[in-house]
GUVOLO-84999 format. One line per 10 residues: number of its first residue (from 0); their letters; for each residue x, y negated, z negated of N, C-alpha, C. Coordinates in steps of 0.05 Angstrom, whole numbers, always signed. Example, Ala and Ser with C-alpha at 12.3 -4.5 7.8 and 13.67 -1.06 7.14 Angstrom:
<sites>
0 = as = +264:+114:-156:+246:+90:-156:+264:+66:-156; +257:+45:-142:+273:+21:-143:+258:-1:-157 .
</sites>
This chain:
<sites>
0 = xxxxxxxxxx = +15:+24:-2:+2:-1:-3:+15:-26:-1; +38:-25:-16:+55:-48:-15:+69:-52:+12; +78:-28:+23:+91:-29:+52:+68:-44:+72; +44:-32:+71:+24:-44:+89:+20:-75:+81; +22:-82:+60:+15:-110:+53:+41:-127:+64; +63:-115:+61:+86:-130:+75:+84:-132:+102; +76:-111:+117:+72:-112:+144:+51:-129:+154; +31:-130:+143:+7:-149:+144:+15:-177:+144; +33:-183:+123:+45:-213:+121:+60:-219:+141; +76:-204:+154:+95:-208:+177:+76:-212:+198 .
10 = xxxxxxxxxx = +54:-197:+204:+39:-198:+226:+24:-224:+225; +15:-233:+203:-2:-256:+200:+13:-284:+194; +38:-282:+197:+54:-304:+188:+56:-311:+161; +52:-293:+141:+50:-297:+115:+78:-293:+100; +100:-295:+114:+123:-291:+99:+131:-308:+76; +119:-330:+74:+124:-347:+52:+101:-350:+33; +79:-329:+34:+57:-329:+16:+69:-320:-12; +57:-333:-31:+61:-324:-59:+52:-297:-66; +34:-287:-51:+24:-261:-55:+44:-240:-45; +58:-249:-25:+82:-230:-17:+103:-227:-35 .
20 = xxxxxxxxxx = +108:-248:-49:+127:-249:-72:+121:-225:-92; +96:-225:-98:+84:-206:-118:+86:-178:-104; +81:-177:-78:+82:-147:-66:+111:-139:-66; +132:-158:-62:+159:-150:-61:+169:-142:-88; +156:-158:-110:+162:-147:-134:+154:-121:-143; +127:-114:-135:+117:-88:-139:+130:-65:-126; +139:-74:-102:+155:-52:-83:+181:-47:-99; +197:-69:-109:+221:-65:-123:+219:-48:-147; +195:-52:-163:+193:-34:-188:+190:-7:-182; +180:+4:-162:+175:+32:-150:+204:+39:-140 .
30 = xxxxxxxxxx = +216:+24:-127:+241:+35:-113:+264:+37:-133; +262:+18:-154:+280:+22:-178:+274:+48:-192; +250:+56:-195:+241:+80:-209:+252:+104:-196; +252:+104:-166:+260:+124:-154:+292:+126:-147; +308:+105:-162:+335:+104:-159:+343:+94:-135; +329:+79:-118:+335:+65:-93:+343:+37:-102; +369:+33:-114:+375:+8:-122:+381:-16:-103; +392:-6:-80:+400:-27:-58:+373:-37:-49; +353:-17:-44:+326:-24:-32:+313:-45:-52; +314:-39:-79:+299:-54:-98:+311:-80:-98 .
40 = xxxxxxxxxx = +339:-82:-92:+354:-109:-95:+344:-126:-74; +340:-112:-50:+331:-128:-25:+303:-138:-30; +285:-121:-42:+257:-131:-43:+260:-153:-63; +277:-156:-85:+276:-175:-101:+287:-200:-93; +307:-197:-75:+318:-226:-61:+295:-239:-46; +276:-222:-33:+255:-236:-24:+232:-246:-40; +230:-232:-61:+208:-240:-83:+221:-268:-93; +247:-270:-102:+258:-292:-113:+255:-314:-95; +263:-307:-70:+265:-333:-48:+239:-344:-45; +215:-327:-43:+188:-340:-43:+181:-356:-66 .
50 = xxxxxxxxxx = +190:-342:-89:+181:-356:-114:+196:-383:-117; +223:-384:-107:+236:-409:-106:+220:-429:-90; +212:-422:-65:+201:-440:-48:+176:-454:-57; +160:-437:-79:+137:-447:-87:+144:-458:-116; +169:-458:-126:+175:-465:-154:+157:-453:-177; +153:-426:-169:+132:-415:-187:+145:-397:-208; +150:-409:-232:+163:-395:-253:+148:-366:-262; +122:-368:-262:+106:-342:-267:+116:-319:-249; +119:-325:-227:+131:-305:-207:+160:-299:-212; +177:-320:-214:+206:-322:-216:+215:-303:-238 .
60 = xxxxxxxxxx = +203:-308:-263:+212:-298:-288:+212:-265:-288; +190:-254:-281:+192:-224:-280:+211:-215:-255; +210:-229:-235:+228:-220:-211:+257:-221:-220; +263:-247:-233:+294:-249:-243:+300:-228:-264; +282:-220:-280:+286:-201:-302:+293:-172:-288; +273:-164:-270:+279:-139:-257:+306:-142:-240; +315:-163:-226:+336:-168:-211:+361:-161:-231; +357:-172:-257:+381:-167:-273:+386:-140:-280; +362:-124:-286:+362:-95:-290:+377:-79:-269; +367:-86:-243:+377:-72:-220:+404:-79:-215 .
70 = xxxxxxxxxx = +415:-106:-218:+440:-114:-214:+461:-100:-236; +450:-98:-260:+465:-80:-278:+468:-52:-272; +446:-41:-264:+450:-12:-257:+469:-9:-232; +475:-29:-216:+490:-27:-196:+518:-35:-201; +525:-40:-228:+550:-50:-237:+556:-78:-233; +538:-94:-224:+542:-123:-218:+535:-139:-245; +551:-138:-266:+543:-151:-291:+542:-182:-289; +559:-194:-272:+558:-221:-270:+530:-231:-262; +519:-217:-237:+498:-224:-227:+472:-218:-246; +474:-196:-262:+455:-189:-285:+456:-212:-304 .
80 = xxxxxxxxxx = +477:-221:-313:+473:-239:-334:+464:-270:-321; +472:-273:-297:+461:-302:-284:+431:-300:-280; +421:-277:-271:+393:-274:-268:+379:-279:-292; +388:-264:-314:+377:-264:-340:+373:-295:-350; +400:-306:-349:+404:-332:-358:+383:-353:-345; +378:-350:-319:+364:-367:-303:+334:-361:-311; +323:-335:-317:+297:-330:-328:+292:-343:-352; +309:-344:-373:+308:-358:-399:+307:-386:-394; +322:-395:-376:+317:-426:-372:+293:-434:-364; +282:-418:-344:+256:-422:-335:+235:-422:-354 .
90 = xxxxxxxxxx = +235:-402:-372:+216:-400:-395:+220:-422:-414; +243:-433:-418:+248:-453:-434:+232:-480:-425; +232:-483:-397:+221:-506:-386:+189:-505:-385; +180:-481:-391:+149:-478:-390:+134:-482:-416; +109:-491:-416:+96:-492:-443:+99:-465:-458; +103:-464:-484:+104:-439:-501:+79:-423:-494; +88:-397:-485:+67:-377:-477:+77:-349:-486; +61:-333:-505:+68:-304:-511:+73:-288:-485; +59:-293:-464:+63:-275:-443:+89:-279:-427; +96:-307:-426:+122:-313:-412:+143:-301:-428 .
100 = xxxxxxxxxx = +145:-305:-457:+167:-299:-475:+167:-268:-473; +144:-252:-472:+148:-225:-469:+159:-216:-447; +150:-231:-424:+162:-222:-399:+193:-221:-397; +203:-244:-409:+233:-246:-413:+245:-229:-431; +231:-221:-453:+239:-203:-473:+244:-175:-462; +227:-164:-444:+228:-138:-432:+257:-138:-420; +261:-156:-405:+289:-151:-388:+312:-161:-406; +308:-179:-422:+333:-187:-439:+341:-165:-459; +322:-148:-468:+328:-126:-484:+345:-105:-468; +338:-100:-441:+354:-81:-427:+386:-86:-425 .
110 = xxxxxxxxxx = +391:-116:-429:+420:-119:-429:+428:-121:-459; +416:-131:-478:+423:-128:-505:+426:-101:-513; +409:-84:-503:+411:-55:-508:+439:-46:-503; +451:-56:-482:+479:-44:-475:+499:-58:-495; +490:-81:-508:+512:-93:-524:+503:-86:-553; +483:-71:-560:+477:-63:-583:+473:-90:-604; +461:-107:-595:+457:-133:-609:+431:-131:-626; +437:-123:-651:+418:-119:-670:+399:-143:-674; +410:-169:-672:+396:-195:-675:+372:-197:-657; +381:-194:-631:+364:-193:-611:+341:-176:-614 .
120 = xxxxxxxxxx = +347:-149:-617:+324:-131:-622:+307:-138:-643; +319:-146:-666:+300:-152:-691:+283:-175:-683; +293:-194:-666:+279:-222:-660:+256:-214:-646; +261:-196:-623:+236:-188:-605:+219:-167:-621; +229:-154:-642:+209:-138:-653:+187:-153:-670; +197:-175:-680:+182:-193:-696:+163:-203:-676; +171:-211:-653:+153:-224:-630:+129:-203:-623; +140:-177:-620:+120:-157:-615:+101:-152:-639; +107:-152:-662:+89:-146:-682:+71:-165:-687; +77:-192:-679:+58:-214:-682:+41:-215:-660 .
130 = xxxxxxxxxx = +47:-209:-635:+33:-213:-610:+20:-189:-598; +28:-166:-604:+19:-140:-589:-10:-136:-589; -27:-144:-612:-55:-141:-610:-68:-159:-588; -56:-181:-578:-67:-197:-562:-54:-196:-532; -33:-180:-529:-19:-177:-507:-35:-161:-486; -36:-164:-461:-47:-144:-441:-33:-119:-444; -46:-96:-437:-37:-65:-443:-11:-65:-429; -7:-77:-404:+17:-68:-389:+41:-82:-403; +36:-106:-410:+57:-123:-420:+68:-114:-445; +46:-110:-463:+52:-96:-490:+66:-71:-487 .
140 = xxxxxxxxxx = +57:-54:-468:+70:-27:-467:+97:-32:-457; +104:-48:-439:+132:-52:-429:+148:-62:-451; +141:-77:-469:+156:-88:-491:+160:-64:-509; +139:-52:-518:+141:-30:-534:+166:-9:-523; +164:-5:-500:+184:+16:-486:+214:+4:-485; +214:-22:-482:+241:-34:-485:+251:-35:-510; +234:-41:-530:+245:-41:-558:+250:-10:-570; +234:+8:-561:+243:+35:-569:+270:+43:-557; +273:+38:-532:+299:+43:-521:+323:+30:-536; +318:+4:-542:+337:-10:-554:+345:+1:-582 .
150 = xxxxxxxxxx = +325:+9:-595:+327:+20:-623:+344:+44:-623; +338:+63:-601:+348:+90:-601:+380:+83:-595; +387:+64:-573:+413:+56:-569:+428:+46:-593; +416:+31:-609:+428:+22:-633:+432:+46:-652; +414:+66:-654:+420:+86:-671:+445:+103:-660; +448:+108:-633:+470:+120:-624:+497:+106:-629; +493:+80:-630:+518:+65:-634:+525:+60:-663; +507:+59:-685:+511:+57:-711:+503:+77:-732; +490:+94:-720:+481:+117:-734:+463:+110:-758; +446:+90:-753:+424:+84:-774:+400:+98:-767 .
160 = xxxxxxxxxx = +393:+113:-788:+366:+128:-786:+343:+108:-783; +347:+85:-798:+322:+68:-796:+316:+58:-767; +336:+58:-749:+329:+52:-721:+313:+71:-708; +317:+96:-713:+299:+117:-701:+270:+113:-712; +267:+107:-738:+242:+107:-749:+226:+80:-739; +244:+61:-732:+229:+38:-718:+217:+44:-691; +236:+60:-675:+228:+69:-650:+203:+86:-652; +203:+107:-668:+180:+122:-674:+152:+103:-681; +155:+87:-695:+133:+72:-702:+121:+55:-681; +140:+47:-660:+127:+35:-637:+115:+57:-619 .
170 = xxxxxxxxxx = +125:+80:-614:+114:+99:-595:+84:+111:-603; +81:+112:-628:+54:+123:-640:+32:+110:-628; +31:+82:-635:+2:+67:-624:+8:+63:-595; +29:+59:-581:+33:+50:-555:+21:+75:-534; +30:+98:-544:+21:+122:-525:-9:+125:-520; -26:+124:-541:-53:+126:-536:-65:+102:-520; -53:+79:-523:-64:+54:-510:-58:+56:-480; -32:+66:-473:-26:+71:-447:-42:+94:-433; -47:+114:-446:-65:+134:-437:-92:+123:-434; -105:+107:-451:-129:+99:-445:-131:+80:-423 .
180 = xxxxxxxxxx = -112:+65:-417:-110:+47:-396:-101:+57:-369; -96:+82:-368:-85:+93:-341:-60:+86:-333; -43:+77:-352:-14:+70:-344:+5:+93:-343; +2:+109:-322:+16:+135:-324:+46:+131:-325; +60:+113:-312:+86:+110:-313:+97:+105:-343; +81:+89:-359:+87:+84:-385:+83:+107:-404; +61:+121:-396:+59:+147:-412:+82:+163:-408; +92:+168:-384:+114:+184:-380:+139:+173:-397; +144:+146:-396:+168:+137:-412:+163:+140:-440; +140:+135:-450:+134:+137:-479:+138:+166:-486 .
190 = xxxxxxxxxx = +131:+185:-474:+134:+213:-478:+165:+223:-478; +180:+210:-460:+208:+214:-460:+219:+205:-484; +212:+181:-492:+226:+168:-515:+220:+184:-540; +192:+191:-542:+186:+208:-564:+202:+233:-567; +207:+247:-542:+222:+271:-542:+253:+264:-551; +263:+243:-543:+293:+235:-549:+291:+229:-579; +273:+217:-587:+275:+209:-618:+274:+237:-635; +255:+253:-630:+254:+276:-641:+278:+294:-639; +289:+295:-617:+316:+309:-611:+338:+298:-629; +338:+271:-630:+363:+257:-645:+356:+260:-673 .
200 = xxxxxxxxxx = +332:+265:-682:+326:+271:-710:+332:+301:-720; +344:+317:-699:+346:+348:-703:+320:+365:-701; +301:+355:-688:+274:+371:-683:+275:+378:-654; +293:+396:-644:+295:+402:-617:+271:+418:-609; +259:+433:-624:+236:+449:-613:+212:+430:-609; +209:+412:-629:+185:+395:-630:+188:+377:-605; +211:+369:-602:+218:+350:-577:+208:+360:-549; +206:+389:-547:+198:+398:-524:+171:+396:-516; +151:+386:-536:+122:+384:-531:+121:+361:-514; +128:+336:-525:+127:+313:-507:+139:+314:-483 .
210 = xxxxxxxxxx = +166:+324:-484:+181:+326:-458:+170:+341:-436; +160:+366:-443:+145:+385:-421:+121:+368:-410; +107:+350:-426:+85:+336:-415:+95:+315:-398; +113:+301:-407:+129:+281:-388:+138:+290:-362; +149:+313:-363:+160:+327:-337:+136:+334:-319; +116:+344:-331:+94:+354:-314:+82:+326:-297; +81:+305:-313:+71:+281:-299:+93:+267:-281; +118:+270:-287:+139:+258:-269:+145:+273:-246; +144:+297:-248:+153:+314:-225:+140:+308:-199; +115:+305:-196:+100:+300:-172:+107:+270:-157 .
220 = xxxxxxxxxx = +112:+252:-178:+121:+228:-172:+150:+223:-166; +167:+240:-173:+197:+238:-169:+208:+217:-187; +198:+212:-210:+205:+189:-228:+235:+197:-235; +253:+176:-234:+283:+184:-243:+293:+165:-263; +292:+137:-258:+302:+119:-274:+294:+119:-306; +269:+127:-307:+257:+128:-335:+275:+148:-352; +286:+169:-336:+304:+185:-350:+333:+176:-351; +339:+171:-326:+369:+163:-326:+380:+138:-340; +359:+115:-344:+371:+97:-362:+375:+103:-389; +364:+124:-398:+372:+131:-425:+395:+147:-430 .
230 = xxxxxxxxxx = +408:+156:-407:+434:+169:-408:+434:+191:-421; +456:+198:-438:+460:+226:-447:+441:+237:-467; +426:+221:-481:+406:+231:-499:+380:+244:-484; +375:+230:-461:+352:+242:-444:+365:+270:-432; +390:+267:-421:+401:+287:-406:+401:+314:-426; +408:+308:-451:+410:+330:-468:+382:+345:-474; +361:+328:-478:+335:+340:-481:+323:+354:-460; +329:+341:-433:+320:+353:-411:+336:+382:-405; +360:+381:-409:+376:+404:-404:+368:+425:-426; +358:+421:-453:+352:+437:-470:+323:+450:-461 .
240 = xxxxxxxxxx = +308:+434:-446:+280:+448:-439:+287:+468:-415; +304:+461:-399:+312:+480:-377:+322:+504:-389; +340:+503:-409:+352:+528:-418:+334:+547:-434; +314:+535:-444:+293:+549:-455:+273:+563:-437; +274:+557:-416:+258:+567:-392:+231:+566:-393; +221:+544:-404:+191:+540:-409:+177:+522:-391; +188:+522:-367:+179:+500:-347:+171:+518:-324; +146:+504:-309:+138:+519:-286:+158:+516:-264; +156:+533:-244:+176:+531:-221:+180:+508:-206; +159:+494:-200:+160:+466:-187:+171:+447:-206 .
250 = xxxxxxxxxx = +166:+448:-232:+176:+428:-248:+208:+431:-253; +215:+460:-255:+241:+465:-261:+258:+459:-236; +249:+460:-209:+263:+449:-186:+268:+416:-190; +249:+403:-197:+249:+377:-205:+274:+370:-224; +270:+388:-246:+293:+383:-268:+321:+385:-257; +324:+404:-241:+350:+410:-229:+361:+385:-214; +340:+373:-198:+349:+348:-180:+354:+325:-201; +336:+326:-224:+345:+304:-239:+365:+303:-255; +377:+329:-263:+401:+331:-279:+423:+325:-262; +423:+332:-234:+441:+326:-219:+447:+295:-215 .
260 = xxxxxxxxxx = +427:+280:-219:+430:+250:-215:+442:+234:-241; +446:+248:-263:+456:+235:-287:+485:+229:-285; +503:+246:-271:+528:+240:-271:+534:+213:-251; +515:+218:-229:+519:+197:-209:+505:+168:-215; +488:+170:-235:+476:+146:-245:+479:+145:-275; +503:+135:-285:+506:+132:-313:+486:+109:-322; +480:+108:-346:+461:+90:-363:+477:+62:-361; +461:+41:-367:+470:+13:-367:+491:+14:-387; +517:+0:-379:+540:-3:-396:+542:-30:-406; +560:-31:-427:+560:-60:-439:+574:-81:-417 .
270 = xxxxxxxxxx = +561:-106:-422:+572:-129:-407:+600:-140:-420; +622:-141:-400:+646:-152:-414:+644:-180:-416; +660:-191:-438:+658:-220:-444:+662:-239:-419; +681:-230:-400:+685:-250:-380:+694:-229:-356; +672:-220:-339:+674:-204:-317:+687:-217:-296; +700:-202:-280:+714:-214:-255:+694:-217:-233; +690:-237:-222:+670:-245:-200:+677:-229:-174; +660:-209:-166:+661:-199:-141:+660:-220:-117; +677:-211:-96:+676:-232:-75:+647:-238:-64; +630:-218:-62:+605:-219:-53:+583:-230:-74 .
280 = xxxxxxxxxx = +594:-236:-97:+570:-243:-117:+553:-268:-111; +566:-285:-96:+548:-308:-88:+534:-300:-60; +511:-308:-58:+494:-303:-35:+501:-326:-15; +494:-323:+11:+502:-344:+29:+490:-369:+23; +466:-371:+14:+454:-397:+5:+469:-411:-15; +478:-395:-38:+494:-404:-59:+519:-412:-50; +533:-401:-32:+557:-411:-22:+554:-436:-6; +533:-440:+7:+524:-469:+19:+521:-490:+1; +507:-483:-22:+503:-502:-42:+529:-509:-57; +545:-487:-62:+572:-492:-76:+589:-507:-58 .
290 = xxxxxxxxxx = +592:-506:-30:+607:-519:-15:+599:-552:-16; +573:-556:-15:+562:-581:-17:+569:-594:-46; +570:-581:-63:+579:-591:-94:+606:-595:-91; +622:-583:-78:+652:-588:-74:+656:-613:-58; +639:-617:-38:+638:-638:-22:+629:-665:-37; +617:-662:-59:+611:-684:-74:+584:-695:-72; +567:-678:-60:+539:-688:-56:+523:-682:-81; +504:-699:-86:+484:-696:-110:+464:-673:-104; +451:-664:-125:+432:-645:-121:+407:-656:-101; +399:-680:-102:+382:-691:-88:+392:-690:-58 .
300 = xxxxxxxxxx = +416:-701:-50:+430:-700:-26:+432:-669:-15; +440:-651:-33:+440:-623:-21:+410:-613:-12; +392:-624:-30:+363:-614:-20:+355:-624:+7; +363:-650:+10:+359:-664:+34:+374:-650:+58; +398:-642:+54:+414:-630:+76:+407:-602:+83; +395:-589:+63:+389:-559:+66:+357:-553:+67; +342:-577:+64:+314:-577:+67:+301:-557:+45; +313:-564:+19:+306:-548:-6:+292:-571:-24; +272:-559:-41:+262:-575:-61:+287:-580:-83; +282:-600:-98:+304:-608:-117:+303:-587:-138 .
310 = xxxxxxxxxx = +283:-579:-145:+280:-556:-166:+296:-530:-158; +294:-526:-130:+305:-503:-119:+336:-503:-119; +345:-529:-112:+374:-537:-112:+385:-533:-142; +367:-542:-162:+379:-540:-190:+378:-510:-195; +361:-496:-188:+362:-464:-195:+386:-452:-182; +395:-459:-158:+415:-447:-144:+441:-455:-159; +443:-483:-169:+466:-490:-184:+469:-476:-209; +446:-470:-222:+448:-455:-247:+459:-428:-245; +450:-416:-224:+457:-388:-217:+489:-389:-211; +498:-409:-195:+525:-410:-188:+544:-414:-210 .
320 = xxxxxxxxxx = +529:-434:-228:+547:-440:-255:+549:-412:-273; +528:-396:-274:+528:-372:-290:+547:-351:-278; +544:-351:-253:+562:-330:-240:+591:-333:-242; +597:-362:-237:+625:-368:-243:+632:-372:-272; +614:-371:-290:+617:-374:-318:+630:-399:-323; +616:-421:-318:+624:-449:-320:+597:-463:-330; +605:-489:-339:+583:-508:-348:+579:-532:-329; +598:-538:-317:+601:-562:-302:+607:-561:-272; +600:-583:-257:+606:-580:-228:+636:-576:-222; +655:-596:-236:+680:-592:-233:+695:-562:-240 .
330 = xxxxxxxxxx = +685:-552:-260:+694:-528:-267:+685:-508:-250; +662:-509:-237:+651:-493:-216:+669:-490:-192; +674:-517:-182:+692:-521:-160:+723:-506:-165; +734:-514:-187:+758:-505:-197:+760:-472:-195; +738:-463:-209:+738:-433:-211:+733:-421:-184; +716:-432:-167:+714:-421:-139:+737:-420:-123; +754:-443:-127:+778:-445:-113:+799:-423:-124; +796:-418:-146:+814:-399:-163:+809:-373:-150; +784:-366:-147:+775:-339:-135:+775:-340:-104; +786:-363:-90:+785:-360:-63:+761:-363:-47 .
340 = xx = +739:-373:-61:+716:-375:-48:+709:-401:-31; +727:-423:-39:+729:-447:-26:+756:-451:-12 .
</sites>
């Protein structure tokens, strides 16, 4: 359906429709789940491009958040940090909204999970506790999943049993709500997390109950990243189910394919304090803006030269500064020359 909508947009000249931005965001979420990271990245580039042209933060924030997750999975930590930072800045510029804050939280947690930042996890746990009754089921479920993943990662990093109890307290209420609202992907993710928590608590047999249900639901859809993003804990519990030979033949075939992907797709790893900028980290448009910054043009003059809105130019400049890990124009130009970009 997403592909059909994309084709219709091209047929009807709707390549700049805000609806197409949402279509590309939806396509990207599916492609990411199927571990087509490059395909997801391309779809997100289009979603962000259109969102920029409309200066629509409500579209840009989730698109940038997912862009950060995809970039991090591809090992592009500088791009991931820049996208997350831009989403945070957009949220700060908007009127305070639990929905916007939650959207930022879901993707910020994916990166803080890698850094085992307890303060970030605890802050968003407080937000979830206060806002979950009023959040839409999809958004509330997404935050519950992100928080549970973060608590599990914290347990593996610090061996704090309380972290597992926090994760379990989130999963109990979130699972029936997702089942009631027909959010099958969330049901799968919550069941996987429940199995991982039980396995980490030493209850390997009990972990098989939610895991087998998760595998039955995941196999026909070929879900991958819901398992892969959890890394070794998910691999261990899936391997345990296979060794106990309690899976149907079709599900066992899917499990073999899934296990073969864990080594090829390691979980999200920590962000280094100052990553080296890849040569291709700046997009063509960002390179154009950077060159004009180096030429001494103001943001308004750059917008007139490139036929871009002032807010779009400012957005590009923020991303450039984040990717180059600088805070001022002069530093950006100096860093770009140091890297051979100018």
